[in-house]
N, C-alpha and C positions, 0 to 999 in steps of 0.2 A: 960785605960790601963788594961790588963788582969793579974793584980797581979804583973807585973814586972814594976819596977819604970823605968827601962832603955828601956822600949818597943819602946817608939818614937824615942829615940837616936839611937837605934839598927835598926829601919826601916830606918831611913835617912843615917846611915852608909852603909846599904846595897845598898840603892839607889844610893849612891856616888859611890861605887865600880862597881855597874852596868853600870853607866855612863862613868866612866874611862874605863872600860873593852871594852864597845861598841866604844867609840871615838877611842880606839886604833886599834880595828878591822876595823871600816869603814875608818880610815884615810889611813891604807895601802891599801885597795881596792879602795880609791879615787884617790891615788897617782898612782896607777897601771893604772886606767882608764885614768888619764890625760896624762900618759906617752904614751898610745896607740895613742892617737891622734896627 
């Protein structure tokens, strides 16, 4: 840690947020591509 006790938890929280955002974005794109076929 770099002096912050919650450094690891904060990193994992941001990682989770990024995963959720990318899932939302790519699921919409994926649904649109499936609809075109």
